[in-house]
PyMOL Python script that loads the backbone (N, CA, C, O; Angstrom):
from pymol import cmd

cmd.read_pdbstr("""\
ATOM      1  N   MET A   1     -20.991  29.730  30.665  1.00  0.00           N
ATOM      2  CA  MET A   1     -21.292  29.154  31.973  1.00  0.00           C
ATOM      3  C   MET A   1     -21.232  27.632  31.870  1.00  0.00           C
ATOM      4  O   MET A   1     -21.786  27.041  30.943  1.00  0.00           O
ATOM      5  N   SER A   2     -20.564  27.012  32.818  1.00  0.00           N
ATOM      6  CA  SER A   2     -20.408  25.557  32.772  1.00  0.00           C
ATOM      7  C   SER A   2     -21.748  24.864  33.038  1.00  0.00           C
ATOM      8  O   SER A   2     -22.666  25.449  33.612  1.00  0.00           O
ATOM      9  N   ASP A   3     -21.833  23.618  32.610  1.00  0.00           N
ATOM     10  CA  ASP A   3     -23.047  22.841  32.850  1.00  0.00           C
ATOM     11  C   ASP A   3     -23.314  22.689  34.346  1.00  0.00           C
ATOM     12  O   ASP A   3     -24.461  22.786  34.784  1.00  0.00           O
ATOM     13  N   MET A   4     -22.256  22.450  35.135  1.00  0.00           N
ATOM     14  CA  MET A   4     -22.440  22.297  36.580  1.00  0.00           C
ATOM     15  C   MET A   4     -23.002  23.572  37.187  1.00  0.00           C
ATOM     16  O   MET A   4     -23.897  23.526  38.031  1.00  0.00           O
ATOM     17  N   LYS A   5     -22.469  24.712  36.752  1.00  0.00           N
ATOM     18  CA  LYS A   5     -22.945  25.984  37.283  1.00  0.00           C
ATOM     19  C   LYS A   5     -24.411  26.187  36.909  1.00  0.00           C
ATOM     20  O   LYS A   5     -25.197  26.662  37.729  1.00  0.00           O
ATOM     21  N   LYS A   6     -24.788  25.832  35.682  1.00  0.00           N
ATOM     22  CA  LYS A   6     -26.182  25.952  35.253  1.00  0.00           C
ATOM     23  C   LYS A   6     -27.093  25.071  36.099  1.00  0.00           C
ATOM     24  O   LYS A   6     -28.182  25.492  36.488  1.00  0.00           O
ATOM     25  N   GLN A   7     -26.644  23.837  36.386  1.00  0.00           N
ATOM     26  CA  GLN A   7     -27.447  22.909  37.188  1.00  0.00           C
ATOM     27  C   GLN A   7     -27.639  23.440  38.609  1.00  0.00           C
ATOM     28  O   GLN A   7     -28.742  23.376  39.151  1.00  0.00           O
ATOM     29  N   ILE A   8     -26.584  23.957  39.203  1.00  0.00           N
ATOM     30  CA  ILE A   8     -26.650  24.493  40.564  1.00  0.00           C
ATOM     31  C   ILE A   8     -27.595  25.693  40.584  1.00  0.00           C
ATOM     32  O   ILE A   8     -28.481  25.781  41.434  1.00  0.00           O
ATOM     33  N   ARG A   9     -27.398  26.608  39.648  1.00  0.00           N
ATOM     34  CA  ARG A   9     -28.231  27.806  39.586  1.00  0.00           C
ATOM     35  C   ARG A   9     -29.698  27.440  39.386  1.00  0.00           C
ATOM     36  O   ARG A   9     -30.576  27.991  40.051  1.00  0.00           O
ATOM     37  N   SER A  10     -29.958  26.527  38.484  1.00  0.00           N
ATOM     38  CA  SER A  10     -31.321  26.102  38.205  1.00  0.00           C
ATOM     39  C   SER A  10     -31.972  25.505  39.450  1.00  0.00           C
ATOM     40  O   SER A  10     -33.132  25.795  39.743  1.00  0.00           O
ATOM     41  N   PHE A  11     -31.231  24.672  40.182  1.00  0.00           N
ATOM     42  CA  PHE A  11     -31.759  24.067  41.401  1.00  0.00           C
ATOM     43  C   PHE A  11     -32.117  25.146  42.423  1.00  0.00           C
ATOM     44  O   PHE A  11     -33.199  25.110  43.010  1.00  0.00           O
ATOM     45  N   VAL A  12     -31.222  26.095  42.635  1.00  0.00           N
ATOM     46  CA  VAL A  12     -31.463  27.162  43.617  1.00  0.00           C
ATOM     47  C   VAL A  12     -32.665  28.001  43.208  1.00  0.00           C
ATOM     48  O   VAL A  12     -33.529  28.295  44.034  1.00  0.00           O
ATOM     49  N   VAL A  13     -32.725  28.386  41.942  1.00  0.00           N
ATOM     50  CA  VAL A  13     -33.826  29.230  41.459  1.00  0.00           C
ATOM     51  C   VAL A  13     -35.165  28.504  41.586  1.00  0.00           C
ATOM     52  O   VAL A  13     -36.141  29.078  42.068  1.00  0.00           O
ATOM     53  N   GLU A  14     -35.211  27.252  41.158  1.00  0.00           N
ATOM     54  CA  GLU A  14     -36.475  26.502  41.182  1.00  0.00           C
ATOM     55  C   GLU A  14     -36.927  26.166  42.594  1.00  0.00           C
ATOM     56  O   GLU A  14     -38.122  26.216  42.885  1.00  0.00           O
ATOM     57  N   ASN A  15     -35.989  25.824  43.481  1.00  0.00           N
ATOM     58  CA  ASN A  15     -36.356  25.340  44.806  1.00  0.00           C
ATOM     59  C   ASN A  15     -36.455  26.409  45.880  1.00  0.00           C
ATOM     60  O   ASN A  15     -37.168  26.229  46.868  1.00  0.00           O
ATOM     61  N   PHE A  16     -35.753  27.517  45.703  1.00  0.00           N
ATOM     62  CA  PHE A  16     -35.717  28.524  46.758  1.00  0.00           C
ATOM     63  C   PHE A  16     -36.200  29.902  46.323  1.00  0.00           C
ATOM     64  O   PHE A  16     -36.547  30.723  47.171  1.00  0.00           O
ATOM     65  N   LEU A  17     -36.230  30.172  45.029  1.00  0.00           N
ATOM     66  CA  LEU A  17     -36.613  31.495  44.547  1.00  0.00           C
ATOM     67  C   LEU A  17     -37.877  31.457  43.691  1.00  0.00           C
ATOM     68  O   LEU A  17     -38.204  32.431  43.012  1.00  0.00           O
ATOM     69  N   PHE A  18     -38.576  30.339  43.727  1.00  0.00           N
ATOM     70  CA  PHE A  18     -39.840  30.190  42.999  1.00  0.00           C
ATOM     71  C   PHE A  18     -39.714  30.580  41.529  1.00  0.00           C
ATOM     72  O   PHE A  18     -40.616  31.188  40.951  1.00  0.00           O
ATOM     73  N   GLY A  19     -38.569  30.216  40.934  1.00  0.00           N
ATOM     74  CA  GLY A  19     -38.368  30.446  39.514  1.00  0.00           C
ATOM     75  C   GLY A  19     -37.905  31.841  39.142  1.00  0.00           C
ATOM     76  O   GLY A  19     -37.694  32.124  37.962  1.00  0.00           O
ATOM     77  N   ASN A  20     -37.741  32.733  40.136  1.00  0.00           N
ATOM     78  CA  ASN A  20     -37.340  34.114  39.851  1.00  0.00           C
ATOM     79  C   ASN A  20     -35.863  34.309  40.195  1.00  0.00           C
ATOM     80  O   ASN A  20     -35.500  34.381  41.369  1.00  0.00           O
ATOM     81  N   ASP A  21     -35.014  34.393  39.171  1.00  0.00           N
ATOM     82  CA  ASP A  21     -33.579  34.553  39.453  1.00  0.00           C
ATOM     83  C   ASP A  21     -33.120  35.998  39.384  1.00  0.00           C
ATOM     84  O   ASP A  21     -31.920  36.266  39.320  1.00  0.00           O
ATOM     85  N   GLU A  22     -34.064  36.933  39.396  1.00  0.00           N
ATOM     86  CA  GLU A  22     -33.710  38.356  39.340  1.00  0.00           C
ATOM     87  C   GLU A  22     -32.817  38.726  40.523  1.00  0.00           C
ATOM     88  O   GLU A  22     -33.167  38.486  41.678  1.00  0.00           O
ATOM     89  N   GLY A  23     -31.675  39.305  40.222  1.00  0.00           N
ATOM     90  CA  GLY A  23     -30.757  39.746  41.265  1.00  0.00           C
ATOM     91  C   GLY A  23     -29.849  38.662  41.808  1.00  0.00           C
ATOM     92  O   GLY A  23     -28.986  38.948  42.638  1.00  0.00           O
ATOM     93  N   LEU A  24     -30.018  37.422  41.364  1.00  0.00           N
ATOM     94  CA  LEU A  24     -29.156  36.342  41.845  1.00  0.00           C
ATOM     95  C   LEU A  24     -27.876  36.311  41.025  1.00  0.00           C
ATOM     96  O   LEU A  24     -27.884  35.940  39.852  1.00  0.00           O
ATOM     97  N   LYS A  25     -26.771  36.709  41.662  1.00  0.00           N
ATOM     98  CA  LYS A  25     -25.471  36.652  41.002  1.00  0.00           C
ATOM     99  C   LYS A  25     -24.774  35.372  41.451  1.00  0.00           C
ATOM    100  O   LYS A  25     -25.192  34.736  42.418  1.00  0.00           O
ATOM    101  N   ASN A  26     -23.729  35.004  40.754  1.00  0.00           N
ATOM    102  CA  ASN A  26     -23.017  33.774  41.093  1.00  0.00           C
ATOM    103  C   ASN A  26     -22.297  33.872  42.428  1.00  0.00           C
ATOM    104  O   ASN A  26     -21.945  32.851  43.019  1.00  0.00           O
ATOM    105  N   ASP A  27     -22.071  35.104  42.916  1.00  0.00           N
ATOM    106  CA  ASP A  27     -21.411  35.254  44.219  1.00  0.00           C
ATOM    107  C   ASP A  27     -22.366  35.742  45.303  1.00  0.00           C
ATOM    108  O   ASP A  27     -21.918  36.115  46.387  1.00  0.00           O
ATOM    109  N   THR A  28     -23.670  35.749  45.036  1.00  0.00           N
ATOM    110  CA  THR A  28     -24.654  36.140  46.041  1.00  0.00           C
ATOM    111  C   THR A  28     -24.657  35.131  47.183  1.00  0.00           C
ATOM    112  O   THR A  28     -24.749  33.925  46.954  1.00  0.00           O
ATOM    113  N   SER A  29     -24.554  35.629  48.415  1.00  0.00           N
ATOM    114  CA  SER A  29     -24.568  34.745  49.585  1.00  0.00           C
ATOM    115  C   SER A  29     -25.975  34.213  49.822  1.00  0.00           C
ATOM    116  O   SER A  29     -26.919  34.984  49.995  1.00  0.00           O
ATOM    117  N   PHE A  30     -26.107  32.883  49.827  1.00  0.00           N
ATOM    118  CA  PHE A  30     -27.418  32.275  50.076  1.00  0.00           C
ATOM    119  C   PHE A  30     -27.919  32.614  51.475  1.00  0.00           C
ATOM    120  O   PHE A  30     -29.106  32.880  51.663  1.00  0.00           O
ATOM    121  N   LEU A  31     -27.017  32.606  52.462  1.00  0.00           N
ATOM    122  CA  LEU A  31     -27.415  32.830  53.849  1.00  0.00           C
ATOM    123  C   LEU A  31     -27.655  34.312  54.133  1.00  0.00           C
ATOM    124  O   LEU A  31     -28.686  34.678  54.696  1.00  0.00           O
ATOM    125  N   ASP A  32     -26.701  35.166  53.743  1.00  0.00           N
ATOM    126  CA  ASP A  32     -26.829  36.598  54.026  1.00  0.00           C
ATOM    127  C   ASP A  32     -28.050  37.205  53.355  1.00  0.00           C
ATOM    128  O   ASP A  32     -28.666  38.122  53.899  1.00  0.00           O
ATOM    129  N   ASP A  33     -28.405  36.702  52.178  1.00  0.00           N
ATOM    130  CA  ASP A  33     -29.542  37.246  51.441  1.00  0.00           C
ATOM    131  C   ASP A  33     -30.843  36.493  51.744  1.00  0.00           C
ATOM    132  O   ASP A  33     -31.879  36.770  51.139  1.00  0.00           O
ATOM    133  N   GLY A  34     -30.787  35.551  52.671  1.00  0.00           N
ATOM    134  CA  GLY A  34     -31.994  34.841  53.073  1.00  0.00           C
ATOM    135  C   GLY A  34     -32.568  33.924  52.005  1.00  0.00           C
ATOM    136  O   GLY A  34     -33.761  33.625  52.019  1.00  0.00           O
ATOM    137  N   ILE A  35     -31.727  33.477  51.077  1.00  0.00           N
ATOM    138  CA  ILE A  35     -32.198  32.620  49.989  1.00  0.00           C
ATOM    139  C   ILE A  35     -32.382  31.189  50.499  1.00  0.00           C
ATOM    140  O   ILE A  35     -33.372  30.532  50.177  1.00  0.00           O
ATOM    141  N   ILE A  36     -31.429  30.715  51.292  1.00  0.00           N
ATOM    142  CA  ILE A  36     -31.461  29.348  51.805  1.00  0.00           C
ATOM    143  C   ILE A  36     -31.241  29.388  53.313  1.00  0.00           C
ATOM    144  O   ILE A  36     -30.330  30.058  53.799  1.00  0.00           O
ATOM    145  N   ASP A  37     -32.088  28.659  54.052  1.00  0.00           N
ATOM    146  CA  ASP A  37     -31.889  28.533  55.500  1.00  0.00           C
ATOM    147  C   ASP A  37     -31.222  27.193  55.798  1.00  0.00           C
ATOM    148  O   ASP A  37     -30.800  26.490  54.879  1.00  0.00           O
ATOM    149  N   SER A  38     -31.128  26.839  57.073  1.00  0.00           N
ATOM    150  CA  SER A  38     -30.414  25.608  57.436  1.00  0.00           C
ATOM    151  C   SER A  38     -31.073  24.369  56.833  1.00  0.00           C
ATOM    152  O   SER A  38     -30.377  23.432  56.443  1.00  0.00           O
ATOM    153  N   THR A  39     -32.383  24.350  56.753  1.00  0.00           N
ATOM    154  CA  THR A  39     -33.073  23.227  56.120  1.00  0.00           C
ATOM    155  C   THR A  39     -32.762  23.197  54.625  1.00  0.00           C
ATOM    156  O   THR A  39     -32.571  22.127  54.047  1.00  0.00           O
ATOM    157  N   GLY A  40     -32.712  24.363  54.010  1.00  0.00           N
ATOM    158  CA  GLY A  40     -32.400  24.469  52.591  1.00  0.00           C
ATOM    159  C   GLY A  40     -31.007  23.971  52.266  1.00  0.00           C
ATOM    160  O   GLY A  40     -30.780  23.383  51.209  1.00  0.00           O
ATOM    161  N   ILE A  41     -30.066  24.209  53.184  1.00  0.00           N
ATOM    162  CA  ILE A  41     -28.697  23.719  52.972  1.00  0.00           C
ATOM    163  C   ILE A  41     -28.711  22.197  52.858  1.00  0.00           C
ATOM    164  O   ILE A  41     -28.002  21.625  52.030  1.00  0.00           O
ATOM    165  N   LEU A  42     -29.520  21.542  53.694  1.00  0.00           N
ATOM    166  CA  LEU A  42     -29.608  20.080  53.630  1.00  0.00           C
ATOM    167  C   LEU A  42     -30.206  19.631  52.297  1.00  0.00           C
ATOM    168  O   LEU A  42     -29.778  18.624  51.732  1.00  0.00           O
ATOM    169  N   GLU A  43     -31.191  20.375  51.797  1.00  0.00           N
ATOM    170  CA  GLU A  43     -31.759  20.066  50.479  1.00  0.00           C
ATOM    171  C   GLU A  43     -30.705  20.241  49.394  1.00  0.00           C
ATOM    172  O   GLU A  43     -30.601  19.415  48.487  1.00  0.00           O
ATOM    173  N   LEU A  44     -29.924  21.314  49.483  1.00  0.00           N
ATOM    174  CA  LEU A  44     -28.856  21.579  48.521  1.00  0.00           C
ATOM    175  C   LEU A  44     -27.827  20.441  48.550  1.00  0.00           C
ATOM    176  O   LEU A  44     -27.403  19.954  47.502  1.00  0.00           O
ATOM    177  N   VAL A  45     -27.432  20.023  49.752  1.00  0.00           N
ATOM    178  CA  VAL A  45     -26.458  18.944  49.899  1.00  0.00           C
ATOM    179  C   VAL A  45     -27.005  17.657  49.281  1.00  0.00           C
ATOM    180  O   VAL A  45     -26.286  16.954  48.571  1.00  0.00           O
ATOM    181  N   ASN A  46     -28.262  17.352  49.546  1.00  0.00           N
ATOM    182  CA  ASN A  46     -28.882  16.154  48.983  1.00  0.00           C
ATOM    183  C   ASN A  46     -28.850  16.198  47.454  1.00  0.00           C
ATOM    184  O   ASN A  46     -28.532  15.203  46.803  1.00  0.00           O
ATOM    185  N   PHE A  47     -29.182  17.360  46.892  1.00  0.00           N
ATOM    186  CA  PHE A  47     -29.129  17.553  45.443  1.00  0.00           C
ATOM    187  C   PHE A  47     -27.709  17.314  44.919  1.00  0.00           C
ATOM    188  O   PHE A  47     -27.522  16.599  43.934  1.00  0.00           O
ATOM    189  N   LEU A  48     -26.712  17.910  45.575  1.00  0.00           N
ATOM    190  CA  LEU A  48     -25.321  17.775  45.120  1.00  0.00           C
ATOM    191  C   LEU A  48     -24.872  16.323  45.170  1.00  0.00           C
ATOM    192  O   LEU A  48     -24.204  15.840  44.255  1.00  0.00           O
ATOM    193  N   GLU A  49     -25.242  15.627  46.245  1.00  0.00           N
ATOM    194  CA  GLU A  49     -24.822  14.229  46.380  1.00  0.00           C
ATOM    195  C   GLU A  49     -25.454  13.363  45.296  1.00  0.00           C
ATOM    196  O   GLU A  49     -24.788  12.504  44.718  1.00  0.00           O
ATOM    197  N   GLU A  50     -26.724  13.586  45.024  1.00  0.00           N
ATOM    198  CA  GLU A  50     -27.412  12.784  44.007  1.00  0.00           C
ATOM    199  C   GLU A  50     -26.983  13.166  42.589  1.00  0.00           C
ATOM    200  O   GLU A  50     -26.700  12.299  41.762  1.00  0.00           O
ATOM    201  N   GLU A  51     -26.939  14.458  42.324  1.00  0.00           N
ATOM    202  CA  GLU A  51     -26.682  14.939  40.965  1.00  0.00           C
ATOM    203  C   GLU A  51     -25.236  14.723  40.524  1.00  0.00           C
ATOM    204  O   GLU A  51     -24.973  14.427  39.359  1.00  0.00           O
ATOM    205  N   PHE A  52     -24.300  14.874  41.464  1.00  0.00           N
ATOM    206  CA  PHE A  52     -22.884  14.858  41.089  1.00  0.00           C
ATOM    207  C   PHE A  52     -22.122  13.674  41.688  1.00  0.00           C
ATOM    208  O   PHE A  52     -20.896  13.616  41.602  1.00  0.00           O
ATOM    209  N   SER A  53     -22.841  12.738  42.288  1.00  0.00           N
ATOM    210  CA  SER A  53     -22.245  11.507  42.837  1.00  0.00           C
ATOM    211  C   SER A  53     -21.071  11.783  43.773  1.00  0.00           C
ATOM    212  O   SER A  53     -20.002  11.184  43.651  1.00  0.00           O
ATOM    213  N   ILE A  54     -21.297  12.700  44.706  1.00  0.00           N
ATOM    214  CA  ILE A  54     -20.280  12.986  45.715  1.00  0.00           C
ATOM    215  C   ILE A  54     -20.883  12.703  47.086  1.00  0.00           C
ATOM    216  O   ILE A  54     -22.090  12.500  47.214  1.00  0.00           O
ATOM    217  N   SER A  55     -20.046  12.693  48.091  1.00  0.00           N
ATOM    218  CA  SER A  55     -20.490  12.575  49.472  1.00  0.00           C
ATOM    219  C   SER A  55     -19.997  13.810  50.214  1.00  0.00           C
ATOM    220  O   SER A  55     -18.800  14.098  50.224  1.00  0.00           O
ATOM    221  N   VAL A  56     -20.921  14.538  50.834  1.00  0.00           N
ATOM    222  CA  VAL A  56     -20.562  15.745  51.567  1.00  0.00           C
ATOM    223  C   VAL A  56     -20.374  15.376  53.032  1.00  0.00           C
ATOM    224  O   VAL A  56     -21.318  14.938  53.690  1.00  0.00           O
ATOM    225  N   ASP A  57     -19.170  15.550  53.540  1.00  0.00           N
ATOM    226  CA  ASP A  57     -18.873  15.240  54.939  1.00  0.00           C
ATOM    227  C   ASP A  57     -19.374  16.369  55.842  1.00  0.00           C
ATOM    228  O   ASP A  57     -19.470  17.521  55.420  1.00  0.00           O
ATOM    229  N   ASP A  58     -19.693  16.018  57.094  1.00  0.00           N
ATOM    230  CA  ASP A  58     -20.216  17.008  58.038  1.00  0.00           C
ATOM    231  C   ASP A  58     -19.311  18.228  58.158  1.00  0.00           C
ATOM    232  O   ASP A  58     -19.792  19.360  58.211  1.00  0.00           O
ATOM    233  N   GLU A  59     -17.991  17.996  58.200  1.00  0.00           N
ATOM    234  CA  GLU A  59     -17.068  19.121  58.368  1.00  0.00           C
ATOM    235  C   GLU A  59     -16.986  20.002  57.117  1.00  0.00           C
ATOM    236  O   GLU A  59     -16.388  21.078  57.150  1.00  0.00           O
ATOM    237  N   GLU A  60     -17.584  19.547  56.023  1.00  0.00           N
ATOM    238  CA  GLU A  60     -17.600  20.346  54.792  1.00  0.00           C
ATOM    239  C   GLU A  60     -18.840  21.233  54.694  1.00  0.00           C
ATOM    240  O   GLU A  60     -18.976  22.004  53.744  1.00  0.00           O
ATOM    241  N   LEU A  61     -19.742  21.130  55.668  1.00  0.00           N
ATOM    242  CA  LEU A  61     -20.971  21.924  55.663  1.00  0.00           C
ATOM    243  C   LEU A  61     -20.689  23.321  56.201  1.00  0.00           C
ATOM    244  O   LEU A  61     -21.181  23.704  57.263  1.00  0.00           O
ATOM    245  N   ILE A  62     -19.894  24.069  55.456  1.00  0.00           N
ATOM    246  CA  ILE A  62     -19.490  25.410  55.863  1.00  0.00           C
ATOM    247  C   ILE A  62     -19.785  26.390  54.731  1.00  0.00           C
ATOM    248  O   ILE A  62     -19.825  26.002  53.563  1.00  0.00           O
ATOM    249  N   PRO A  63     -19.991  27.664  55.079  1.00  0.00           N
ATOM    250  CA  PRO A  63     -20.309  28.663  54.044  1.00  0.00           C
ATOM    251  C   PRO A  63     -19.294  28.733  52.915  1.00  0.00           C
ATOM    252  O   PRO A  63     -19.659  28.970  51.763  1.00  0.00           O
ATOM    253  N   GLU A  64     -18.020  28.528  53.236  1.00  0.00           N
ATOM    254  CA  GLU A  64     -16.988  28.599  52.194  1.00  0.00           C
ATOM    255  C   GLU A  64     -17.254  27.595  51.077  1.00  0.00           C
ATOM    256  O   GLU A  64     -16.820  27.805  49.944  1.00  0.00           O
ATOM    257  N   ASN A  65     -17.960  26.511  51.379  1.00  0.00           N
ATOM    258  CA  ASN A  65     -18.273  25.502  50.377  1.00  0.00           C
ATOM    259  C   ASN A  65     -19.653  25.661  49.758  1.00  0.00           C
ATOM    260  O   ASN A  65     -19.858  25.296  48.601  1.00  0.00           O
ATOM    261  N   LEU A  66     -20.598  26.202  50.515  1.00  0.00           N
ATOM    262  CA  LEU A  66     -21.997  26.079  50.110  1.00  0.00           C
ATOM    263  C   LEU A  66     -22.793  27.377  50.100  1.00  0.00           C
ATOM    264  O   LEU A  66     -24.016  27.332  49.964  1.00  0.00           O
ATOM    265  N   ASP A  67     -22.146  28.536  50.239  1.00  0.00           N
ATOM    266  CA  ASP A  67     -22.913  29.766  50.446  1.00  0.00           C
ATOM    267  C   ASP A  67     -23.158  30.612  49.198  1.00  0.00           C
ATOM    268  O   ASP A  67     -23.714  31.705  49.308  1.00  0.00           O
ATOM    269  N   SER A  68     -22.765  30.147  48.032  1.00  0.00           N
ATOM    270  CA  SER A  68     -23.078  30.856  46.793  1.00  0.00           C
ATOM    271  C   SER A  68     -22.893  29.872  45.637  1.00  0.00           C
ATOM    272  O   SER A  68     -22.323  28.795  45.811  1.00  0.00           O
ATOM    273  N   ILE A  69     -23.371  30.248  44.484  1.00  0.00           N
ATOM    274  CA  ILE A  69     -23.191  29.390  43.310  1.00  0.00           C
ATOM    275  C   ILE A  69     -21.706  29.182  43.048  1.00  0.00           C
ATOM    276  O   ILE A  69     -21.274  28.059  42.790  1.00  0.00           O
ATOM    277  N   ASP A  70     -20.920  30.257  43.112  1.00  0.00           N
ATOM    278  CA  ASP A  70     -19.474  30.133  42.879  1.00  0.00           C
ATOM    279  C   ASP A  70     -18.814  29.227  43.913  1.00  0.00           C
ATOM    280  O   ASP A  70     -17.974  28.399  43.563  1.00  0.00           O
ATOM    281  N   ASN A  71     -19.192  29.379  45.196  1.00  0.00           N
ATOM    282  CA  ASN A  71     -18.607  28.543  46.252  1.00  0.00           C
ATOM    283  C   ASN A  71     -18.945  27.074  46.035  1.00  0.00           C
ATOM    284  O   ASN A  71     -18.082  26.208  46.179  1.00  0.00           O
ATOM    285  N   VAL A  72     -20.191  26.793  45.691  1.00  0.00           N
ATOM    286  CA  VAL A  72     -20.614  25.410  45.460  1.00  0.00           C
ATOM    287  C   VAL A  72     -19.850  24.827  44.275  1.00  0.00           C
ATOM    288  O   VAL A  72     -19.397  23.683  44.331  1.00  0.00           O
ATOM    289  N   LEU A  73     -19.705  25.604  43.207  1.00  0.00           N
ATOM    290  CA  LEU A  73     -18.989  25.126  42.026  1.00  0.00           C
ATOM    291  C   LEU A  73     -17.526  24.817  42.359  1.00  0.00           C
ATOM    292  O   LEU A  73     -17.009  23.775  41.956  1.00  0.00           O
ATOM    293  N   SER A  74     -16.863  25.703  43.082  1.00  0.00           N
ATOM    294  CA  SER A  74     -15.460  25.466  43.480  1.00  0.00           C
ATOM    295  C   SER A  74     -15.356  24.231  44.353  1.00  0.00           C
ATOM    296  O   SER A  74     -14.443  23.423  44.185  1.00  0.00           O
ATOM    297  N   TYR A  75     -16.286  24.080  45.282  1.00  0.00           N
ATOM    298  CA  TYR A  75     -16.297  22.913  46.161  1.00  0.00           C
ATOM    299  C   TYR A  75     -16.464  21.628  45.345  1.00  0.00           C
ATOM    300  O   TYR A  75     -15.740  20.654  45.556  1.00  0.00           O
ATOM    301  N   LEU A  76     -17.414  21.632  44.420  1.00  0.00           N
ATOM    302  CA  LEU A  76     -17.639  20.451  43.581  1.00  0.00           C
ATOM    303  C   LEU A  76     -16.399  20.101  42.764  1.00  0.00           C
ATOM    304  O   LEU A  76     -16.039  18.931  42.637  1.00  0.00           O
ATOM    305  N   GLU A  77     -15.756  21.117  42.215  1.00  0.00           N
ATOM    306  CA  GLU A  77     -14.561  20.864  41.411  1.00  0.00           C
ATOM    307  C   GLU A  77     -13.450  20.252  42.259  1.00  0.00           C
ATOM    308  O   GLU A  77     -12.724  19.378  41.784  1.00  0.00           O
ATOM    309  N   ARG A  78     -13.305  20.702  43.522  1.00  0.00           N
ATOM    310  CA  ARG A  78     -12.311  20.113  44.431  1.00  0.00           C
ATOM    311  C   ARG A  78     -12.687  18.677  44.769  1.00  0.00           C
ATOM    312  O   ARG A  78     -11.824  17.799  44.788  1.00  0.00           O
ATOM    313  N   LYS A  79     -13.958  18.429  45.035  1.00  0.00           N
ATOM    314  CA  LYS A  79     -14.423  17.084  45.410  1.00  0.00           C
ATOM    315  C   LYS A  79     -14.223  16.086  44.282  1.00  0.00           C
ATOM    316  O   LYS A  79     -13.915  14.918  44.524  1.00  0.00           O
ATOM    317  N   ARG A  80     -14.395  16.537  43.071  1.00  0.00           N
ATOM    318  CA  ARG A  80     -14.354  15.629  41.920  1.00  0.00           C
ATOM    319  C   ARG A  80     -12.943  15.483  41.343  1.00  0.00           C
ATOM    320  O   ARG A  80     -12.708  14.639  40.478  1.00  0.00           O
ATOM    321  N   ALA A  81     -12.012  16.302  41.822  1.00  0.00           N
ATOM    322  CA  ALA A  81     -10.644  16.267  41.292  1.00  0.00           C
ATOM    323  C   ALA A  81      -9.910  15.002  41.701  1.00  0.00           C
ATOM    324  O   ALA A  81      -8.749  14.817  41.338  1.00  0.00           O
TER     325      ALA A  81
END
""", "prot")
cmd.dss("prot")
cmd.show_as("cartoon", "prot")
cmd.util.cbc("prot")
cmd.orient("prot")
């Protein structure tokens, strides 16, 4: 598992799952499974911007970019390329 993926997973587990990552797969939908709500997405974006020195544009706030660990990782890799 890449360092970025570990950081993303750790952030989600600590901030939204109270440290319990049971059942959280890398492709688990944050929204469909009720892990992150709209306020949580903003927290996730803030974390990504600070941790990975990127800027998330409003039009990028879509599930395809931010709705699972795998989606976030792919989005970050595109942003940093």
